[in-house]
C-alpha positions in Angstrom: -79.2 36.5 68.3 -79.8 37.0 64.5 -82.1 39.7 63.4 -85.6 39.0 62.1 -84.6 39.6 58.5 -81.9 37.0 58.7 -84.2 34.4 60.2 -86.9 35.0 57.6 -84.4 34.9 54.8 -83.1 31.5 56.1 -86.6 30.2 56.4 -87.5 31.1 52.8 -84.3 29.5 51.5 -84.9 26.2 53.3 -88.4 25.7 51.7 -89.7 24.0 54.7 -93.2 25.6 54.6 -96.1 24.0 52.8 -95.9 26.4 49.9 -92.2 25.8 49.4 -92.6 22.1 49.5 -95.4 22.3 46.9 -93.3 24.5 44.6 -90.3 22.2 45.0 -92.4 19.1 44.3 -94.1 20.6 41.3 -90.9 21.6 39.7 -89.8 18.0 39.4 -93.1 16.7 37.9 -93.1 15.5 34.4 -96.3 17.3 33.1 -96.6 15.1 29.9 -96.9 12.0 32.1 -99.4 13.7 34.3 -101.5 14.8 31.4 -101.4 11.4 29.7 -102.3 9.7 33.0 -105.2 12.1 33.4 -106.4 11.2 29.8 -106.2 7.5 30.6 -108.3 8.1 33.8 -110.9 10.2 31.8 -111.2 7.4 29.2 -111.5 4.7 31.8 -114.4 6.4 33.5 -116.6 6.5 30.3 -119.6 4.3 30.0 -118.2 2.8 26.8 -115.1 1.6 28.6 -117.1 0.1 31.4 -119.6 -1.5 29.0 -117.1 -2.9 26.5 -114.1 -3.8 28.7 -114.9 -4.0 32.4 -118.1 -5.9 31.9 -116.2 -8.8 30.4 -115.2 -9.8 33.9 -117.8 -11.7 35.8 -119.3 -9.7 38.7 -117.4 -6.5 37.8 -120.5 -4.6 36.7 -123.9 -4.9 38.4 -126.9 -3.2 36.8 -124.6 -0.9 34.9 -122.7 0.1 38.0 -119.2 -0.9 39.0 -119.0 -3.5 41.8 -115.9 -3.9 44.0 -114.3 -6.3 41.4 -114.9 -3.6 38.7 -113.1 -1.0 40.7 -110.3 -3.4 41.2 -110.1 -4.1 37.4 -110.1 -0.4 36.6 -107.4 0.4 39.2 -105.2 -2.4 37.8 -105.8 -1.0 34.3 -104.8 2.5 35.5 -101.6 1.1 37.0 -100.8 -0.7 33.8 -101.5 2.5 31.9 -99.1 4.4 34.1 -96.4 1.8 33.6 -96.8 2.0 29.8 -96.7 5.8 29.9 -93.6 5.7 32.1 -91.9 3.3 29.7 -92.9 5.4 26.8 -91.3 8.6 28.2 -88.3 7.1 30.0 
């Protein structure tokens, strides 16, 4: 039977714990894309964007608040923004 040191060393090398998985996943993230996607998200959630862009769709904004259709419009816009960012940096 292997010693405790050997077992713990193998466990650390395999990165099968939550911390190891997060570290491995974060090392492959393209941080420019994440930052630009975050900026698109922030800009989309401003009142100006909702009033000028989303409100053009009938039933998307009710009394200044997003309706279900407005949420759908904004989510599609975010996906299109991600596709554009991905094309820009690929």
